[in-house]
MOPAC internal coordinates of N, CA, C and O (Angstrom, degrees):
PM7 1SCF
backbone

  N    0.0000 0     0.00 0     0.00 0    0    0    0
  C    1.4367 1     0.00 0     0.00 0    1    0    0
  C    1.5901 1   108.38 1     0.00 0    2    1    0
  O    1.2310 1   121.63 1   -46.20 1    3    2    1
  N    1.2632 1   114.49 1   133.80 1    3    2    1
  C    1.4911 1   119.53 1  -177.23 1    5    3    2
  C    1.5452 1   109.45 1   -63.09 1    6    5    3
  O    1.2310 1   120.11 1   -24.96 1    7    6    5
  N    1.3264 1   117.40 1   155.04 1    7    6    5
  C    1.4272 1   122.08 1   178.26 1    9    7    6
  C    1.5846 1   109.79 1   -69.95 1   10    9    7
  O    1.2310 1   121.94 1    -9.60 1   11   10    9
  N    1.3746 1   113.89 1   170.40 1   11   10    9
  C    1.4343 1   119.18 1  -177.22 1   13   11   10
  C    1.4885 1   113.24 1   -57.16 1   14   13   11
  O    1.2310 1   120.39 1   136.38 1   15   14   13
  N    1.3714 1   116.85 1   -43.62 1   15   14   13
  C    1.4133 1   119.62 1  -179.49 1   17   15   14
  C    1.5412 1   113.71 1   -58.94 1   18   17   15
  O    1.2310 1   121.64 1   137.39 1   19   18   17
  N    1.2751 1   114.47 1   -42.61 1   19   18   17
  C    1.3684 1   119.09 1  -179.52 1   21   19   18
  C    1.5083 1   111.16 1   -67.20 1   22   21   19
  O    1.2310 1   118.31 1   135.17 1   23   22   21
  N    1.3387 1   120.83 1   -44.83 1   23   22   21
  C    1.4172 1   126.17 1   170.20 1   25   23   22
  C    1.4608 1   114.40 1   -48.50 1   26   25   23
  O    1.2310 1   122.59 1   132.24 1   27   26   25
  N    1.3690 1   112.64 1   -47.76 1   27   26   25
  C    1.5132 1   120.75 1  -176.67 1   29   27   26
  C    1.5146 1   108.01 1   -65.55 1   30   29   27
  O    1.2310 1   118.90 1   136.08 1   31   30   29
  N    1.3371 1   119.70 1   -43.92 1   31   30   29
  C    1.4413 1   118.81 1   179.04 1   33   31   30
  C    1.5476 1   111.66 1   -64.57 1   34   33   31
  O    1.2310 1   119.45 1   140.27 1   35   34   33
  N    1.3001 1   118.66 1   -39.73 1   35   34   33
  C    1.4435 1   122.44 1   179.12 1   37   35   34
  C    1.4792 1   112.00 1   -61.02 1   38   37   35
  O    1.2310 1   122.47 1   139.01 1   39   38   37
  N    1.4591 1   112.88 1   -40.99 1   39   38   37
  C    1.4736 1   117.47 1  -178.64 1   41   39   38
  C    1.5146 1   108.85 1   -65.79 1   42   41   39
  O    1.2310 1   119.26 1   142.88 1   43   42   41
  N    1.3489 1   119.02 1   -37.12 1   43   42   41
  C    1.4279 1   124.22 1   178.15 1   45   43   42
  C    1.5488 1   112.81 1   -63.35 1   46   45   43
  O    1.2310 1   119.36 1   153.04 1   47   46   45
  N    1.3230 1   118.83 1   -26.96 1   47   46   45
  C    1.4511 1   125.58 1   175.97 1   49   47   46
  C    1.6209 1   106.99 1   -79.54 1   50   49   47
  O    1.2310 1   123.34 1   131.65 1   51   50   49
  N    1.3279 1   111.20 1   -48.35 1   51   50   49
  C    1.4575 1   119.21 1  -175.01 1   53   51   50
  C    1.5753 1   112.03 1   -58.45 1   54   53   51
  O    1.2310 1   120.64 1   138.90 1   55   54   53
  N    1.2997 1   116.39 1   -41.10 1   55   54   53
  C    1.3975 1   126.08 1  -175.87 1   57   55   54
  C    1.6031 1   109.79 1   -60.96 1   58   57   55
  O    1.2310 1   120.94 1   152.14 1   59   58   57
  N    1.3164 1   115.82 1   -27.86 1   59   58   57
  C    1.4852 1   122.38 1   177.44 1   61   59   58
  C    1.4551 1   113.17 1   -72.37 1   62   61   59
  O    1.2310 1   119.84 1   160.22 1   63   62   61
  N    1.3305 1   117.91 1   -19.78 1   63   62   61
  C    1.4532 1   121.46 1  -173.20 1   65   63   62
  C    1.4900 1   114.53 1  -108.14 1   66   65   63
  O    1.2310 1   121.34 1  -166.46 1   67   66   65
  N    1.3153 1   115.04 1    13.54 1   67   66   65
  C    1.5854 1   122.62 1   179.17 1   69   67   66
  C    1.5521 1   106.85 1   -57.38 1   70   69   67
  O    1.2310 1   120.32 1   -39.66 1   71   70   69
  N    1.2497 1   117.00 1   140.34 1   71   70   69
  C    1.4671 1   123.86 1   179.91 1   73   71   70
  C    1.5635 1   109.41 1   -75.67 1   74   73   71
  O    1.2310 1   121.97 1   142.27 1   75   74   73
  N    1.3998 1   113.83 1   -37.73 1   75   74   73
  C    1.4385 1   116.01 1  -177.93 1   77   75   74
  C    1.5327 1   104.07 1  -119.22 1   78   77   75
  O    1.2310 1   123.44 1   -40.13 1   79   78   77
  N    1.3806 1   111.01 1   139.87 1   79   78   77
  C    1.4589 1   119.55 1   179.15 1   81   79   78
  C    1.5079 1   107.15 1   -73.23 1   82   81   79
  O    1.2310 1   119.63 1   -50.62 1   83   82   81
  N    1.3193 1   118.30 1   129.38 1   83   82   81
  C    1.4743 1   121.66 1  -179.91 1   85   83   82
  C    1.5909 1   110.68 1   -69.01 1   86   85   83
  O    1.2310 1   121.04 1   -22.43 1   87   86   85
  N    1.3041 1   115.61 1   157.57 1   87   86   85
  C    1.5047 1   117.49 1   176.91 1   89   87   86
  C    1.5674 1   113.16 1   -66.01 1   90   89   87
  O    1.2310 1   119.53 1   -15.81 1   91   90   89
  N    1.2793 1   118.49 1   164.19 1   91   90   89
  C    1.4358 1   120.28 1  -171.01 1   93   91   90
  C    1.5056 1   113.58 1   -60.32 1   94   93   91
  O    1.2310 1   118.23 1   143.88 1   95   94   93
  N    1.3110 1   120.97 1   -36.12 1   95   94   93
  C    1.3721 1   123.14 1   178.01 1   97   95   94
  C    1.5718 1   113.86 1   -64.93 1   98   97   95
  O    1.2310 1   121.68 1   143.72 1   99   98   97
  N    1.3571 1   114.39 1   -36.28 1   99   98   97
  C    1.4601 1   116.65 1   176.25 1  101   99   98
  C    1.4287 1   112.74 1   -71.20 1  102  101   99
  O    1.2310 1   121.06 1   142.01 1  103  102  101
  N    1.4395 1   115.58 1   -37.99 1  103  102  101
  C    1.4426 1   121.57 1  -179.89 1  105  103  102
  C    1.5739 1   107.26 1   -62.03 1  106  105  103
  O    1.2310 1   119.44 1   139.54 1  107  106  105
  N    1.3316 1   118.68 1   -40.46 1  107  106  105
  C    1.5099 1   123.10 1  -176.20 1  109  107  106
  C    1.5614 1   104.16 1   -66.32 1  110  109  107
  O    1.2310 1   120.39 1   138.34 1  111  110  109
  N    1.4191 1   116.86 1   -41.66 1  111  110  109
  C    1.4699 1   118.96 1  -173.93 1  113  111  110
  C    1.6092 1   106.50 1   -70.73 1  114  113  111
  O    1.2310 1   118.16 1   142.42 1  115  114  113
  N    1.3329 1   121.11 1   -37.58 1  115  114  113
  C    1.4438 1   122.61 1   173.00 1  117  115  114
  C    1.6021 1   111.10 1   -58.07 1  118  117  115
  O    1.2310 1   123.15 1   130.02 1  119  118  117
  N    1.2290 1   111.56 1   -49.98 1  119  118  117
  C    1.5282 1   119.22 1  -176.35 1  121  119  118
  C    1.6207 1   109.52 1   -57.87 1  122  121  119
  O    1.2310 1   122.85 1   131.24 1  123  122  121
  N    1.3758 1   112.15 1   -48.76 1  123  122  121
  C    1.4380 1   116.28 1  -172.78 1  125  123  122
  C    1.6254 1   105.83 1   -69.50 1  126  125  123
  O    1.2310 1   119.68 1   136.05 1  127  126  125
  N    1.2871 1   118.22 1   -43.95 1  127  126  125
  C    1.4995 1   119.43 1  -179.55 1  129  127  126
  C    1.4614 1   108.10 1   -61.58 1  130  129  127
  O    1.2310 1   118.82 1   137.07 1  131  130  129
  N    1.2188 1   119.85 1   -42.93 1  131  130  129
  C    1.5236 1   121.55 1  -177.36 1  133  131  130
  C    1.4929 1   109.27 1   -64.82 1  134  133  131
  O    1.2310 1   119.61 1   133.57 1  135  134  133
  N    1.3413 1   118.36 1   -46.43 1  135  134  133
  C    1.4643 1   122.32 1  -177.69 1  137  135  134
  C    1.6506 1   107.19 1   -63.32 1  138  137  135
  O    1.2310 1   120.77 1   134.21 1  139  138  137
  N    1.2806 1   116.13 1   -45.79 1  139  138  137
  C    1.4473 1   120.08 1  -177.24 1  141  139  138
  C    1.5889 1   110.29 1   -67.03 1  142  141  139
  O    1.2310 1   121.28 1   142.01 1  143  142  141
  N    1.3090 1   115.16 1   -37.99 1  143  142  141
  C    1.4746 1   118.70 1   177.82 1  145  143  142
  C    1.4852 1   111.17 1   -70.33 1  146  145  143
  O    1.2310 1   118.50 1   146.24 1  147  146  145
  N    1.2954 1   120.47 1   -33.76 1  147  146  145
  C    1.3835 1   120.56 1  -177.02 1  149  147  146
  C    1.5399 1   115.06 1   -95.22 1  150  149  147
  O    1.2310 1   119.99 1   148.96 1  151  150  149
  N    1.3202 1   117.62 1   -31.04 1  151  150  149
  C    1.4756 1   119.10 1   179.49 1  153  151  150
  C    1.5445 1   119.67 1  -118.12 1  154  153  151
  O    1.2310 1   123.64 1   169.48 1  155  154  153
  N    1.3994 1   110.63 1   -10.52 1  155  154  153
  C    1.5287 1   111.85 1  -179.32 1  157  155  154
  C    1.4729 1   108.85 1    88.36 1  158  157  155
  O    1.2310 1   117.88 1    15.53 1  159  158  157
  N    1.3099 1   121.64 1  -164.47 1  159  158  157
  C    1.4325 1   125.75 1  -177.29 1  161  159  158
  C    1.4818 1   116.17 1   -53.93 1  162  161  159
  O    1.2310 1   120.43 1   -31.32 1  163  162  161
  N    1.2664 1   116.78 1   148.68 1  163  162  161
  C    1.5832 1   127.09 1  -178.63 1  165  163  162
  C    1.5033 1   105.41 1   -48.21 1  166  165  163
  O    1.2310 1   122.37 1   -40.60 1  167  166  165
  N    1.3715 1   113.07 1   139.40 1  167  166  165
  C    1.4901 1   118.38 1   176.96 1  169  167  166
  C    1.5758 1   104.31 1  -145.35 1  170  169  167
  O    1.2310 1   121.74 1   -18.53 1  171  170  169
  N    1.3241 1   114.27 1   161.47 1  171  170  169
  C    1.4860 1   125.79 1   177.04 1  173  171  170
  C    1.5018 1   108.64 1    90.63 1  174  173  171
  O    1.2310 1   121.24 1    -7.25 1  175  174  173
  N    1.2080 1   115.23 1   172.75 1  175  174  173
  C    1.4236 1   124.14 1  -179.00 1  177  175  174
  C    1.5670 1   111.67 1   -68.01 1  178  177  175
  O    1.2310 1   118.58 1   -34.90 1  179  178  177
  N    1.3493 1   120.32 1   145.10 1  179  178  177
  C    1.3773 1   122.87 1   173.61 1  181  179  178
  C    1.5634 1   112.20 1   -68.65 1  182  181  179
  O    1.2310 1   119.17 1   -42.53 1  183  182  181
  N    1.2899 1   119.20 1   137.47 1  183  182  181
  C    1.4951 1   118.83 1   179.70 1  185  183  182
  C    1.5305 1   114.65 1   -58.05 1  186  185  183
  O    1.2310 1   119.37 1   -19.46 1  187  186  185
  N    1.2745 1   118.81 1   160.54 1  187  186  185
  C    1.5075 1   122.21 1  -173.28 1  189  187  186
  C    1.4862 1   109.09 1   -68.79 1  190  189  187
  O    1.2310 1   120.12 1   -18.13 1  191  190  189
  N    1.3281 1   117.38 1   161.87 1  191  190  189
  C    1.4364 1   128.75 1  -168.22 1  193  191  190
  C    1.6085 1   102.81 1   -60.23 1  194  193  191
  O    1.2310 1   115.39 1   140.07 1  195  194  193
  N    1.2845 1   126.36 1   -39.93 1  195  194  193
  C    1.5005 1   125.95 1  -174.76 1  197  195  194
  C    1.6383 1   109.76 1   -83.98 1  198  197  195
  O    1.2310 1   119.58 1   176.87 1  199  198  197
  N    1.2335 1   118.40 1    -3.13 1  199  198  197
  C    1.4919 1   120.38 1   176.02 1  201  199  198
  C    1.5059 1   110.09 1   -91.25 1  202  201  199
  O    1.2310 1   121.70 1  -106.36 1  203  202  201
  N    1.4246 1   114.36 1    73.64 1  203  202  201
  C    1.4022 1   118.45 1  -170.60 1  205  203  202
  C    1.6084 1   113.69 1   -58.89 1  206  205  203
  O    1.2310 1   123.11 1   133.79 1  207  206  205
  N    1.2946 1   111.64 1   -46.21 1  207  206  205
  C    1.4628 1   118.66 1  -177.44 1  209  207  206
  C    1.5356 1   110.28 1   -63.22 1  210  209  207
  O    1.2310 1   120.34 1   137.61 1  211  210  209
  N    1.2827 1   116.96 1   -42.39 1  211  210  209
  C    1.5107 1   124.24 1   179.86 1  213  211  210
  C    1.4834 1   109.35 1   -65.80 1  214  213  211
  O    1.2310 1   121.19 1   137.25 1  215  214  213
  N    1.3740 1   115.32 1   -42.75 1  215  214  213
  C    1.5289 1   117.02 1   177.33 1  217  215  214
  C    1.3841 1   114.02 1   -64.00 1  218  217  215
  O    1.2310 1   118.21 1   136.95 1  219  218  217
  N    1.3640 1   121.02 1   -43.05 1  219  218  217
  C    1.4127 1   127.62 1   178.88 1  221  219  218
  C    1.5352 1   112.36 1   -60.66 1  222  221  219
  O    1.2310 1   120.12 1   137.92 1  223  222  221
  N    1.3477 1   117.37 1   -42.08 1  223  222  221
  C    1.4335 1   122.61 1   175.88 1  225  223  222
  C    1.5370 1   112.12 1   -64.61 1  226  225  223
  O    1.2310 1   119.93 1   137.16 1  227  226  225
  N    1.3417 1   117.74 1   -42.84 1  227  226  225
  C    1.4781 1   125.60 1   179.44 1  229  227  226
  C    1.4393 1   107.37 1   -65.81 1  230  229  227
  O    1.2310 1   119.73 1   135.00 1  231  230  229
  N    1.3075 1   118.12 1   -45.00 1  231  230  229
  C    1.5263 1   119.69 1   178.06 1  233  231  230
  C    1.4984 1   115.50 1   -60.53 1  234  233  231
  O    1.2310 1   123.11 1   139.17 1  235  234  233
  N    1.3922 1   111.64 1   -40.83 1  235  234  233
  C    1.5330 1   120.95 1  -177.69 1  237  235  234
  C    1.5703 1   107.66 1   -65.25 1  238  237  235
  O    1.2310 1   121.61 1   135.35 1  239  238  237
  N    1.3945 1   114.52 1   -44.65 1  239  238  237
  C    1.3923 1   115.18 1  -178.45 1  241  239  238
  C    1.5005 1   109.95 1   -71.98 1  242  241  239
  O    1.2310 1   117.82 1   146.61 1  243  242  241
  N    1.3929 1   121.75 1   -33.39 1  243  242  241
  C    1.3434 1   122.31 1   179.48 1  245  243  242
  C    1.4700 1   115.58 1   -60.76 1  246  245  243
  O    1.2310 1   120.62 1   146.61 1  247  246  245
  N    1.3388 1   116.41 1   -33.39 1  247  246  245
  C    1.4869 1   123.36 1   178.53 1  249  247  246
  C    1.4328 1   112.82 1   -58.86 1  250  249  247
  O    1.2310 1   120.18 1   157.38 1  251  250  249
  N    1.3291 1   117.25 1   -22.62 1  251  250  249
  C    1.4463 1   122.57 1  -175.11 1  253  251  250
  C    1.5842 1   110.80 1   -92.38 1  254  253  251
  O    1.2310 1   120.57 1  -178.70 1  255  254  253
  N    1.3216 1   116.52 1     1.30 1  255  254  253
  C    1.4893 1   120.30 1   179.34 1  257  255  254
  C    1.4691 1   111.45 1   -46.46 1  258  257  255
  O    1.2310 1   117.21 1   -45.52 1  259  258  257
  N    1.2703 1   122.92 1   134.48 1  259  258  257
  C    1.4609 1   129.01 1  -177.63 1  261  259  258
  C    1.4778 1   115.63 1    88.17 1  262  261  259
  O    1.2310 1   118.81 1   165.05 1  263  262  261
  N    1.4014 1   119.87 1   -14.95 1  263  262  261
  C    1.4456 1   122.10 1   174.38 1  265  263  262
  C    1.5212 1   106.76 1   -68.62 1  266  265  263
  O    1.2310 1   121.36 1   -41.49 1  267  266  265
  N    1.3420 1   115.01 1   138.51 1  267  266  265
  C    1.3986 1   118.09 1   175.92 1  269  267  266
  C    1.5796 1   111.88 1   -65.98 1  270  269  267
  O    1.2310 1   119.74 1   -24.61 1  271  270  269
  N    1.3530 1   118.11 1   155.39 1  271  270  269
  C    1.3806 1   118.35 1   174.97 1  273  271  270
  C    1.5663 1   111.12 1   -64.13 1  274  273  271
  O    1.2310 1   119.57 1   142.50 1  275  274  273
  N    1.3272 1   118.42 1   -37.50 1  275  274  273
  C    1.4760 1   121.57 1   177.31 1  277  275  274
  C    1.4741 1   112.53 1   -61.95 1  278  277  275
  O    1.2310 1   119.61 1   133.44 1  279  278  277
  N    1.3238 1   118.35 1   -46.56 1  279  278  277
  C    1.3767 1   124.16 1   177.08 1  281  279  278
  C    1.6338 1   115.02 1   -58.52 1  282  281  279
  O    1.2310 1   123.12 1   135.39 1  283  282  281
  N    1.3549 1   111.62 1   -44.61 1  283  282  281
  C    1.4318 1   119.54 1   174.60 1  285  283  282
  C    1.4979 1   112.74 1   -62.68 1  286  285  283
  O    1.2310 1   118.90 1   143.89 1  287  286  285
  N    1.3709 1   119.69 1   -36.11 1  287  286  285
  C    1.4066 1   122.18 1   175.62 1  289  287  286
  C    1.4114 1   112.36 1   -67.72 1  290  289  287
  O    1.2310 1   119.47 1   135.30 1  291  290  289
  N    1.3092 1   118.61 1   -44.70 1  291  290  289
  C    1.5165 1   121.14 1  -179.07 1  293  291  290
  C    1.6103 1   111.29 1   -59.42 1  294  293  291
  O    1.2310 1   123.11 1   139.46 1  295  294  293
  N    1.3878 1   111.65 1   -40.54 1  295  294  293
  C    1.4792 1   114.80 1  -178.57 1  297  295  294
  C    1.5283 1   110.38 1   -69.73 1  298  297  295
  O    1.2310 1   122.82 1   143.39 1  299  298  297
  N    1.3331 1   112.20 1   -36.61 1  299  298  297
  C    1.5602 1   116.37 1  -177.45 1  301  299  298
  C    1.5651 1   106.62 1   -66.20 1  302  301  299
  O    1.2310 1   118.73 1   137.31 1  303  302  301
  N    1.3072 1   120.03 1   -42.69 1  303  302  301
  C    1.4324 1   126.72 1  -177.99 1  305  303  302
  C    1.5568 1   110.18 1   -63.66 1  306  305  303
  O    1.2310 1   121.63 1   138.97 1  307  306  305
  N    1.3038 1   114.49 1   -41.03 1  307  306  305
  C    1.5193 1   121.91 1   178.56 1  309  307  306
  C    1.4509 1   109.28 1   -67.62 1  310  309  307
  O    1.2310 1   116.63 1   134.51 1  311  310  309
  N    1.3591 1   124.01 1   -45.49 1  311  310  309
  C    1.3461 1   126.28 1  -178.71 1  313  311  310
  C    1.4913 1   111.15 1   -64.72 1  314  313  311
  O    1.2310 1   119.67 1   131.09 1  315  314  313
  N    1.3587 1   118.23 1   -48.91 1  315  314  313
  C    1.4811 1   118.79 1   179.76 1  317  315  314
  C    1.4521 1   107.42 1   -58.09 1  318  317  315
  O    1.2310 1   117.23 1   132.07 1  319  318  317
  N    1.3245 1   122.88 1   -47.93 1  319  318  317
  C    1.4813 1   122.94 1  -179.28 1  321  319  318
  C    1.5487 1   114.20 1   -56.84 1  322  321  319
  O    1.2310 1   123.09 1   145.10 1  323  322  321
  N    1.3197 1   111.68 1   -34.90 1  323  322  321
  C    1.5143 1   115.46 1   175.64 1  325  323  322
  C    1.5010 1   111.04 1   -69.17 1  326  325  323
  O    1.2310 1   119.36 1   142.51 1  327  326  325
  N    1.3212 1   118.83 1   -37.49 1  327  326  325
  C    1.4954 1   124.70 1   179.00 1  329  327  326
  C    1.5549 1   109.69 1   -69.90 1  330  329  327
  O    1.2310 1   119.46 1   141.26 1  331  330  329
  N    1.3861 1   118.63 1   -38.74 1  331  330  329
  C    1.3860 1   122.39 1   179.82 1  333  331  330
  C    1.4568 1   111.14 1   -66.08 1  334  333  331
  O    1.2310 1   121.80 1   139.23 1  335  334  333
  N    1.2718 1   114.16 1   -40.77 1  335  334  333
  C    1.4550 1   124.93 1  -176.91 1  337  335  334
  C    1.4568 1   122.77 1    83.43 1  338  337  335
  O    1.2310 1   120.10 1   180.00 1  339  338  337

């Protein structure tokens, strides 16, 4: 069985080939788990007030603060597998 990093990278590729686009909440969860798994806790300035999408992404990622990169990677892989079916 491939190591977690390889599974994570494969999941990142698989998510781009989904037949149906996930709902907004699922997309935010995917984004946040990917960022947490690849970069760790949220960093950088929060997007401006009128950048609604950027702010939503930033906030979703921020909610995962303190989650280990390994745990985020596992959750990301599991979510992508569920979506791929």
